[in-house]
C-alpha positions in Angstrom: 0.0 0.0 0.0 1.3 3.4 -0.9 -0.1 6.4 0.9 1.0 9.7 -0.8 2.6 12.2 1.6 1.3 15.6 0.6 1.1 18.5 3.1 -1.9 20.6 2.3 -1.8 18.7 -0.9 1.6 20.2 -1.8 4.5 18.6 0.1 5.6 16.4 -2.8 5.1 19.4 -5.1 6.9 22.0 -3.1 9.4 19.5 -2.0 5.5 16.9 -1.3 -13.0 6.0 19.7 -13.8 7.6 22.9 -12.3 5.9 26.0 -9.2 4.6 24.2 -6.5 2.9 26.2 -4.0 5.2 27.8 -0.4 4.6 26.8 2.7 6.1 28.3 4.8 8.6 26.4 8.5 8.6 26.2 10.8 11.1 27.9 14.3 11.4 26.5 16.9 13.8 25.2 17.7 13.8 21.5 19.5 16.0 19.0 19.2 18.5 17.4 20.6 21.3 19.6 20.5 25.0 19.3 22.5 27.9 20.8 20.6 30.2 23.2 18.6 32.9 21.5 17.0 36.1 22.8 13.4 35.9 23.8 11.6 35.6 20.4 8.8 38.1 19.8 6.2 37.8 17.1 7.8 35.2 14.7 7.3 32.5 12.1 9.0 29.2 12.4 9.4 27.0 9.4 11.4 24.0 8.1 13.4 24.3 4.9 16.4 22.9 3.3 19.5 24.5 4.7 22.0 24.0 1.9 19.7 25.2 -0.9 17.8 28.3 0.1 18.3 30.3 -3.1 16.2 30.8 -6.2 18.0 27.9 -7.9 16.2 25.3 -5.6 13.6 23.4 -7.6 11.2 21.1 -5.8 13.0 17.9 -7.1 16.4 19.2 -6.0 15.0 20.0 -2.5 13.5 16.5 -2.1 16.8 14.9 -3.2 18.9 16.9 -0.8 17.0 15.9 2.3 18.9 18.3 4.6 16.3 20.2 6.6 16.7 22.6 9.5 14.3 24.9 11.5 14.4 28.6 10.8 12.9 31.6 12.5 11.6 34.8 10.8 11.2 37.6 13.2 8.2 39.6 12.1 8.9 43.0 13.7 12.6 43.3 12.7 12.2 41.4 9.4 15.3 39.3 10.1 15.7 35.5 9.8 18.1 33.0 11.1 18.7 29.3 11.2 17.5 27.8 14.5 19.2 24.4 14.1 22.3 23.4 12.1 22.2 19.6 11.9 20.4 19.2 8.7 22.9 16.7 7.4 21.8 14.2 10.1 18.1 14.6 10.7 15.0 15.9 8.9 13.0 18.4 11.0 9.4 18.9 9.8 6.0 20.2 10.9 7.3 22.9 13.4 4.9 24.6 15.8 5.4 27.1 18.6 4.5 25.6 21.9 5.2 28.7 24.0 7.1 32.0 24.0 10.4 30.3 23.7 9.7 26.7 22.7 9.2 25.0 19.4 8.1 21.5 18.6 8.8 19.4 15.5 8.6 15.9 14.1 11.8 14.3 13.2 11.2 12.9 9.7 12.8 10.2 7.6 15.0 10.5 4.6 12.0 10.8 2.2 10.6 13.8 4.1 7.9 11.7 5.6 7.0 12.6 9.2 8.4 10.2 11.8 7.0 8.7 15.0 8.3 11.1 17.6 7.5 14.7 18.6 10.4 16.8 20.0 10.5 20.2 21.7 13.3 22.8 21.6 13.9 25.4 24.3 15.1 28.5 22.4 16.1 30.4 25.4 18.1 27.6 27.1 19.7 26.4 23.9 19.7 22.8 25.1 19.2 19.6 23.2 15.7 18.9 22.0 13.5 16.8 24.3 11.5 13.9 23.0 8.0 14.6 24.3 6.5 11.3 23.1 6.8 8.6 20.5 4.1 6.4 19.0 4.6 2.7 18.5 4.1 1.9 14.9 3.4 4.4 12.1 3.9 8.1 12.0 2.7 11.4 13.4 1.3 12.6 10.1 -0.2 15.8 11.3 -0.5 17.4 14.7 -1.7 20.5 16.5 -1.2 22.0 20.0 -4.1 23.2 22.1 -4.0 26.9 22.7 -2.8 26.5 26.3 0.0 24.1 25.3 -1.3 21.3 27.5 -2.2 18.8 24.9 -1.3 17.6 21.3 -3.9 16.2 19.0 -2.4 14.2 16.2 -3.2 11.9 13.3 -1.3 8.6 13.7 -1.0 6.5 10.5 0.2 3.0 10.7 2.0 1.0 8.1 -1.2 -0.6 6.8 -2.9 2.7 6.1 -5.2 2.8 9.1 -5.3 6.1 11.0 -6.5 7.4 14.3 -6.9 10.8 16.0 -5.1 10.7 19.3 -4.3 13.1 22.1 -1.1 13.3 24.2 -1.4 15.2 27.5 1.7 17.0 28.8 0.7 16.6 32.5 0.8 12.8 32.6 2.6 12.0 29.4 -0.1 9.6 28.3 -1.7 9.1 24.8 -5.3 8.2 24.3 -7.1 7.3 21.1 -10.1 9.6 20.3 -11.3 8.2 17.0 -10.2 5.5 14.6 -10.5 5.5 10.9 -10.4 2.5 8.5 -7.4 1.4 6.5 -6.9 2.7 3.0 -5.9 1.1 -0.3 -4.1 4.2 -1.3 -4.6 6.5 -4.3 -3.0 9.5 -5.9 -4.1 12.9 -4.7 -4.4 16.4 -6.1 -4.3 20.1 -5.2 -7.7 20.0 -3.4 -6.7 17.1 -1.2 -5.6 17.7 2.4 -4.9 16.0 5.7 -5.0 18.2 8.7 -6.0 18.4 12.4 -6.8 21.6 14.3 -7.9 22.4 17.8 -10.6 25.0 18.1 -9.3 28.3 19.6 -11.2 27.5 22.9 -9.7 24.0 23.1 -13.1 22.2 23.3 -13.3 20.8 19.7 -11.0 19.3 17.1 -11.4 19.6 13.3 -10.1 16.7 11.2 -9.8 16.7 7.4 -8.6 13.6 5.5 -9.4 13.5 1.8 -7.0 10.6 1.3 -10.0 8.3 1.8 -10.7 5.6 -0.7 -13.7 6.2 -3.1 -16.5 6.9 -2.8 -15.5 9.9 -0.7 -18.7 10.5 1.2 -17.0 11.6 4.5 -13.7 13.5 4.6 -14.2 16.1 7.4 -15.1 15.7 11.1 -15.8 18.2 13.8 -15.4 16.3 17.1 -15.5 16.8 20.8 -12.7 15.6 23.0 -14.5 12.2 23.4 -14.6 11.7 19.7 -18.3 12.4 19.2 -19.5 14.4 16.2 -20.5 17.9 17.1 -22.1 18.3 13.6 -22.6 15.5 11.1 -19.4 14.5 9.2 -19.3 15.5 5.6 -17.3 15.6 2.4 -15.2 18.7 2.8 -11.6 19.8 2.4 -9.5 22.8 3.5 -11.4 23.1 6.8 -10.5 26.1 8.9 -11.7 27.4 12.3 -13.0 30.9 12.7 -11.8 32.9 15.6 -15.0 32.3 17.6 -14.5 28.5 17.9 -18.0 28.1 16.4 -17.5 28.9 12.8 -15.8 26.6 10.3 -14.9 27.5 6.7 -14.5 24.7 4.2 -14.6 23.7 0.5 -17.1 21.1 -0.6 -15.4 17.9 -1.7 -18.5 16.1 -3.1 -18.2 17.6 -6.6 -19.4 21.3 -6.5 -16.2 22.8 -5.1 -18.4 25.5 -3.4 -17.1 27.2 -0.3 -19.2 27.4 2.9 -19.3 28.9 6.4 -20.6 26.3 8.8 -21.9 26.9 12.3 -20.9 24.2 14.8 -23.7 25.4 17.1 -26.6 24.5 14.9 -25.1 22.8 11.8 -26.4 25.6 9.5 -24.2 26.6 6.6 -24.1 29.5 4.2 -22.4 29.6 0.8 -19.5 32.0 0.3 -18.8 34.0 -2.8 -15.3 32.4 -3.1 -14.6 30.9 -6.6 -14.3 27.1 -6.6 -10.7 27.2 -8.0 -9.3 28.8 -4.8 -7.0 26.7 -2.6 -5.1 26.8 0.7 -7.2 29.1 2.8 -5.8 30.9 5.8 -8.1 32.8 8.2 -6.8 36.0 9.7 -6.2 36.2 13.5 -9.3 38.3 14.0 -11.3 36.3 11.6 -12.0 39.3 9.3 -10.4 37.9 6.2 -9.6 34.6 4.4 -6.5 34.5 2.2 -6.3 31.9 -0.6 -4.4 31.3 -3.8 -5.6 30.0 -7.2 -4.0 27.5 -9.6 -2.4 27.9 -13.0 1.3 28.4 -13.8 1.2 32.0 -12.4 -0.9 31.7 -9.3 -1.9 34.7 -7.2 -3.1 35.3 -3.7 -6.5 36.6 -3.0 -8.2 38.0 0.1 -11.9 37.4 0.9 -13.6 39.9 3.2 -15.9 37.8 5.4 -18.2 40.6 6.5 -18.6 42.2 3.0 -18.6 38.9 1.1 -16.2 40.2 -1.6 -12.8 39.0 -2.9 -9.8 41.0 -4.1 -6.7 39.8 -6.0 -3.5 40.9 -4.2 -0.3 39.6 -5.7 1.6 36.6 -7.1 2.3 33.7 -4.8 0.9 30.6 -3.0 0.2 29.2 0.5 -0.5 32.4 2.5 0.2 32.4 6.3 -0.9 35.3 8.4 1.8 37.1 10.3 -0.6 39.7 11.9 -4.1 41.0 11.4 -3.1 42.8 8.2 0.1 41.0 6.9 0.9 37.6 5.6 3.8 35.6 4.3 3.5 33.8 0.9 5.7 31.4 -1.1 7.3 32.8 -4.3 6.9 30.6 -7.3 7.7 30.6 -11.0 6.1 28.8 -14.0 7.4 25.4 -15.1 9.6 25.5 -18.2 8.9 23.3 -21.2 11.7 21.0 -20.2 10.5 20.4 -16.7 8.2 17.6 -15.7 5.3 19.2 -13.9 2.6 16.8 -14.9 2.3 15.3 -11.4 1.7 18.6 -9.7 0.9 22.3 -10.3 2.5 24.0 -13.3 4.9 26.0 -11.2 8.0 25.5 -9.0 8.9 27.2 -5.7 11.7 29.8 -6.0 13.0 28.9 -2.5 12.0 32.3 -1.0 9.0 33.8 0.8 7.7 37.4 0.6 5.4 39.4 2.8 2.1 40.8 1.6 -0.2 43.4 3.2 -4.0 42.9 3.1 -4.2 46.1 1.2 -2.1 44.6 -1.6 1.5 45.8 -1.0 4.0 43.1 -1.6 7.7 43.2 -0.5 10.7 41.6 -2.2 11.7 38.2 -0.8 12.1 38.4 3.0 13.6 35.1 3.9 14.8 31.8 2.3 12.3 29.0 2.5 8.6 28.6 2.0 5.4 29.0 4.0 4.2 25.4 3.8 3.5 24.0 7.3 5.0 27.2 8.9 3.6 28.3 12.2 3.2 31.8 13.6 3.1 33.2 17.1 2.0 36.8 17.7 3.2 37.3 21.3 
């Protein structure tokens, strides 16, 4: 069985039940290490290849190098620096801030696939990374921290293709299974496919999207309480995102129409949004006022949808927007594929190896830092 490893449907392209049994986590020290850094203010943490950060880096070259490190982009000063320097020995992926001076990541394998252990780095102390927990069998395919940093919800895929939503709790180091999903036969996926897990801002619910299901794809999105029960009926959806109120969910229909909806988790009512069906990779602004997205094609652009006014505006070239503040985002710079390049398995563009910043009003900067915004995480404090 082959399960394709795409991150927000692009990892290979840019690069690519309640009451479950408690299981002990693993406590250990492990490389990588980092030197002490000043207290990090508002910042973006991302994982990118350390030896090929320039515009010469094509996706295929990045995937072949397999030398990843964690980087920090400080929003207020506009500076960036490498956080770890051991990219020749480990692959560090899926980074997230866990606090003011702590960052977590999954140590991946040589094929850029997430591994089975979650680590945490203390930026201020500059010590070795600590292994928070390790799953027995399979991988930590996606994960998300609760807003208070007390728990991690993650999707655990085993070697047979079966998956489960599980929660690790920091206080006792235990893992419990919340909901299990059936094994898959495996299939190719496209730009509208996604696997993601996200806590609601209030920490009471979890949103799961997995469109890698075998046909017929009748259910691909779940809104669950912490016991694994449906808050609203599961449905065929992709690109699910929480609103800032923990009650609103934005998503794209995955049953054929491609329509975009705003769903209320309180009463299961939904309203259609005036977002074109070709939009991808949504990101909701911190206040919930805007949704940033990108389109397809060889020269994709980023758009902003005003939630209150119900209108969309085109901003600038780029893909995969990530909000840095209420009015500014980072985007990945790309170029069209050339006639000689093989782009038939993905979008007709390649990443340039750099990211720019973009204001909600439309002002775009030159490249701000080496890397890309895929799976990057932002903290605003």
